[in-house]
N, C-alpha and C positions, 0 to 999 in steps of 0.2 A: 504494500500500500504506500503510495507516494505521500510525502509530507504535505503536498498541496491538497490532498483529499482528506487529510486528517483534521479533526476538529480541535481547535485550541480550547483546552479545558481550564487552564489557569496559567498565568505568567509566574515565573519564578520570582520569589522575593529577593531582596538584596542579600540576605543571609543565605538563601538557597544557592546563590551564585558563588559565594565563597565555598560552600560545601561541594559544589560541582567542581570547582577548580582543584580543591584538595583531593577529592575522590579520584579525579583523573590522574593526578600526580601519583597517588597510591597505586593505581592500576598499572601505570607505566613501570613501576618498580616492584612488582610482584606482591603488593600488599592487599590486593583484591578489593580495593575501594572502601568507602566509609559506610559501615553497616552498624546496626545495633541489635541487641537481643533484649527482650523483656521476659522475665521468668515469673510465673505465678505458681507457687508451690502449694499443693493441697494435701490434706491428710487422708483423702480417700480418692476414689475414681469418680469423676463427674458423669452426668448423663451424656454419653457421647452422641447419641442421635440428636439431642437438642443443640449441642454444640455445632454439629455439622449443619443443621438447619439454619442456625444463626450465621454461620460463616458463608453459606450460600446467599443469604439475604444481604450480608455486608458487601459481597462482591458484586451482586446485581445492582445495588444502589449506588456504587461508587466506581465509575470508570477510571478515576485517577489511580486505582490500584493496579491497573494494567496499562497505564499511559507511559509514554516515552518523552524525555526531555530533549527537545530539538532547538537548535539556534537558527533563526532566520538568516539566510545569506544576505538579505537586503537591509534589515534593520539591526541585526546582531542581537535582537531580543531573544531570550530563551523562554520557551513555554512548554508546559505539559500538553502533549498531543495524543490523541487516540481516536478510535472508532467507537462511538457510544453504542452502536448497534451490534457490535461484536459480542459473541457469546462469552460470558465470563463465569468462572467457577473458582472456588477457593476450598480445596479439600483439607480435611484435618488428617494429617499423616500420623499413624499410630505406631508406636515403638514400645518395646518392653525389655527391661533388664532381665538377664538370666535369673530365674527363680521367681519372677513376678507372675501373677495370674492375669490371664487375658479373658475378658468377658466372653461368654458363649456366643458363637456366631460371628465373632469379630476376627479379622485377620490383622496381624501386626508383625512388624519386623523385629527380630531379636538383635539386641546390642549387648556389648560386653559390660558397659557401665555408663551411667549418666555423664560422668566426667569426660570419658573418652569421646562420647557422642558430641557433647557440647564443643570440645576442643576441635574436633573434625569439622563441625558445621561452621564454626567461626573462621576456619582457615581454608575455605574453598570459595571459588568465585560465586558471587550471589546469583547472577544470571537469571535466566528465564526458567522457572520451575513451577510445576503444578498449575500451569495456565495463567499465572499472574507474575508480573515482573517485580513488584515492589513490596510484597509481603508473603511470608510463608508461615503456616501454622502447624505446629507439631505438638502431639500429646504423648508424653512418656509415662508408662506404667512402671512404677518402681518396686523393687523387691521388698521394700518396707511396707507395702500396702497402699502407699500414697501415690501421688501422680504429680507431674510437672508439665504445665502448659508453657510452651515456648513460642513467642512471636519473634520472628527474625525479619527485620525491616531495613530498607535503604534509608540512610540518614538524609538523602536528598528530598524525601517526601515527608519525613517526620522528624521532629526534635524529641527530646526525652519526655517532656510534658505531653506532647502530642501523642506519643506512644501509649501513655497512660489513658488518655481519652479514647484511644483506639481499643484498648482492652475493655474499657467501660462500654463502648459501642457494641462490642462483640458479646459481652456477658449480660448487659442490660439494654437490649435493643428497644427503641421506642415503638409504640404500636404501629406507626407507619414511618419507617425509616426515611423514605424519600421526602416525606412531608415535614418531618420534624428535625432532621439533621441537615444543616446547610452543607453544600459540597465544599465550598471554600469561603474564606472570609470575604466580607463585602468589598466592593471595589474601592480603591484608595480615592481620596478626594482629589479634585482637579489639581494638577501639578502647578507649583509655583514657578516663577520665572527662574531661569538658570542663574541669574545674578543672586537672587535671594537664597536659592539652594546652596550656592557656594558660600554665601555669607553664613548660613546656618551650619555648614560643615566646618567652617574655619576653626572654631574652638578645639575640636578634637584633633584636627590636623596639626595645630600648634602643639598640642600635648604629645602627639606621636613623634614629632621631630625632637622634642625634649627627651622623650624616652629612648629615642634612637641613640642618644649619647651614652646611655647606660648599657653598655655592652653586656650581654648575658649569654648563658649557655643552656642547652637542653641536654638531657642524659644521652640522647642519640647523637648529638652533634648536628651540624647544618646539612650534611650530605644525606640525601635519601638512601635508604638501604632496605634490602629484602629481609624479612624475618617473620616467623609465625607469631600470631597474636596469642598472648598468654594473659591470664587474669587470676587473681585471688580475691576473695572477699571475706569479710567478717561481719557477723550480725551480733549486735549488743542486745542483751536481754532488757526487759522493761525497766528493771531497777537501775541498771547501768545507764540506760538512755535517759531516764529522769535525772540522774546525776549529771550527765553531759549537758542536758538542756538547762539545768540550774547554773552550771558553770558558764554556759553561753550567755544567759541573761545577765549574769554578774559582770561578764566581760564587755558585752556590746549592747545590752538592753534587750527587751522582749520583742521588738518589732522586726528587726532585720538581722539575720544571722550570717550574712554573706562574709563579713570580715572574720568571724570566728572560724568557720570551716576553711576559708582560704588560708588563714594563719596555720592551721593544722597541716594543710597540703604543702605549704611552703616549707615548714620545718621538717616534714617527712622527706621531701626531695633533697633538702640540704643534708639530711642524714646519709642519703645515698652518695652524694658528692663527697662528703667527708670520708666515707669508706674508701673512696678512690684517691684520697690524699689531696683533694681539691676543695676550695671554699670560694665559689664565685662571689664577686663583689655585689652583684645585683641580680634580681629576679624580675622579669617582666611577664605578666600573666594576663591573658585575655579571658574574661568571664562572660558567658552568655546571660542575658537578662530578658525575661519574657515580656512581650509587648502585645499579647493578644488583646483585641479590642473588646470592650464591655459588650455583653450580649452574644459574643462568639467564643467565649472561653472554652467551650467543649469541642470546638472544631479541631479534629486531630491533624489535619494535613498542613504541610509546609513548615519551614523553620521560621517561627514567629518570634524572633529574638533580635536584640541589638547587642552590642559588645561594650563592656567597660574594661579599660586597661589599667591594671595595677602595677606599681613598681616599688619594690621594697629592697632596701640595702641589707646586706648580711647582718649589720649591726642591729637591725630591728628584729632579727630572728633569734636572739639569744634567749628569749623566754616566750612562752605562749601568751601571757598577758600583754606583753609589749607588742608582739606581732599582731595580735588581734586588734589592739588599740590603733596601731598605725594603719592597718588594712581598713578598719571601719571608718577612720577619719578620711581616708582617700575616697571610700564609697560615698560618704556624706558630701564631700566636696564636689565629686563628679555629679552626683544627683542634684545638688543645689545649682550647679552650673549647667544643668540639662545636657550633659555630655552624652547621655543615652540618646536623646533626640538628634544631637549633632552627628553621632556616628551612624544613625539610621540614614541620614542624608548622604554620608560617605558611601555606605553600602549601595544606596540607590544610584549614585553617580558612577559607581564602578561596575554595575551589573551587566553592562554590554561589552565589557572587555572579554576577549577570548580567554579561555581558562589558563593557557600557558602564560599569557601576558599578565593576567590577574595575579597568579601566584608569584610570578617573577617580581612583580611590583611589591607585594607584601614582604617577600624575603629580602629584597633590596633595602626596604625600609628598616629592617632589623638585622642587617649584616649577615643574611643567609638563613636566619632562624625564622620560625613562625610564632612561637610562644615558648616559654620555659617548660610548660607542661599543660595538658588539658585539665580542666577542673570545672565541676558544677555541683550545686546543691539543688536537687529537684523538689525538696520539700516533702509534704505528705502525699503518698500514693493515693489514688482514688479512694475517697471515704466510702463510696458505694460498694466497694469490692469486699463484701463479707463472705460470699460463697460463689462458686462457679458451677452453675447447673447442678446444684445439690451437694457439692463437695466444699467443705469449709476451707477457706484460704488461710494457710499458716504464714506465708510471707510473699512479698512481691517486690521486685527490684530490677534494675537494668544492668546489662553487661555491655558497656560501650566499647566500640573499636577505637583504636588510636593510630595515627600515622607516625612514621619516623622520617623526618623530625616532627614533633619533639621526642617521640618514642615512648611516652608514658602519660598516664592520666589518673587522677584520683577523684572519685565520684562519691557523693553522699546522698542518701535519701531515707525517708522514714516510711514505715508501714506499721500501723496499729500499735504505736507506742514503742517501736524498736527501730534503732538506727542501723542501716546497712551501709557498709563502706566497701567499695570495689576499687581495686588497683589493677589497671590494665597496662600492658606494656608489649613491646616488640622484642623478640629474641634478637640478641646482638646489640640492643640498646640498654637493657637492664638484665642483671643476672638474678637467679632465684634467691641468692643470698641477699642481694640488695632489696629485693621485694620483701623479704622477711624484715629487714631493717625499717623499711617504709611503714609497714603495717604495725610493727612494734612501737615506732615513734608516734604514730597516730593514736594508738591505744593509750599510751602513757600520757600524751598531751591532753586528750579528750577527757580522761578520767582523773588527771592530775596526780598520777602516781604510777609506780611499777605494777606490772601485771604478771601473773604466772605465764610460762611459756606455752602458747597455744598452737605452736606449729604442727604438732603431731596430728591435730584434728583438721588440718587444712590440706587441700590438694589443688591441682590445677583445674578448678571447677568451683562449685559453690559449696559452702560449708552446710551440712545438714542441720536443720533447726528442729 
């Protein structure tokens, strides 16, 4: 089907275009593009027939799930295009660990273990599978008697918060999905003049040039490299999470937690550098901030974020309270100066740049690097997610992919009063020993003291809860 016969379903946002450029760099260097996984862990097996029916409804209602991002050769604008009349389906692929029970009448594929399956899935090209290009749904039956729902998605169509809304749309479909769930956010208001847009972008551009003088490093270094994606995660129990939240409120107040968790991520990465005998003078970190419009908060599609840029010197990282205070002060300063809106304009001005030019510009700005590491705090996972088609949810979290550079990312999220921390990295950028150090530093900083060694309970996959 020619691009000229395809229907434009949605134009890529400014943040989408950055993800597009980053994903294409990753694909060129054997990193399989930027994808994400969302895991919903249950203590029993859900009603599979109901899940399959909801998945079919989801696919039928949303042609974006099978759309392709194409750039116009005339305007250089990138848009999601597809054939709305094409048949769409979204199967629920069924897997079972050795020793797990499979419901009568169901066919499932046997796997060695959950950890091995997740590792393999995260390290293969996303591609076109199951009739849809942008989303795969898998249900794993565990030998413990529980189950794991895995949504694997392309980051070009979803951000982390959007993936949570996607889970909610699957598990709690509205009576009439097409009538109740908008396909994409409403159209942007009429564009301002180019002169005014440049004026609005100027404050963050000035900040970026100042930050460019603070040369920084990532654990991968500036040169793209091949390497399998690895991750480890830790879930804090309710008591520990309450203690962490009390410490957060004492450090940065009850309203905004961004400085607290960023401080933890910064000190954890410094720990890995110190193990290498290095102590970088500065860390520059880009943090995504949600900008979904009121009334469209539950729309899952597209990267609806702007970026705030933090820069901390190593002297600010000598203690968790000091690092949190400095990071929070920068957040408040940028928010007061509306640098979030300013960088939205920068993203809009750059989105017609070809991907290679786009990423080359970003890396030139920072001496070959992109950011010191990836980081986000996604807040509370969907409050509506109490059960999945009759199975109680024990935990829900994301496993984000990362590119090299920067080679690593530390991500935080809450579910039902428990904090999940995921550390993702590329082989060749971070060692297993350094990953241990990162998570140990996070645990000690968040809880304000030493912890017993938990490494024996961890593996390259998720920690059973």
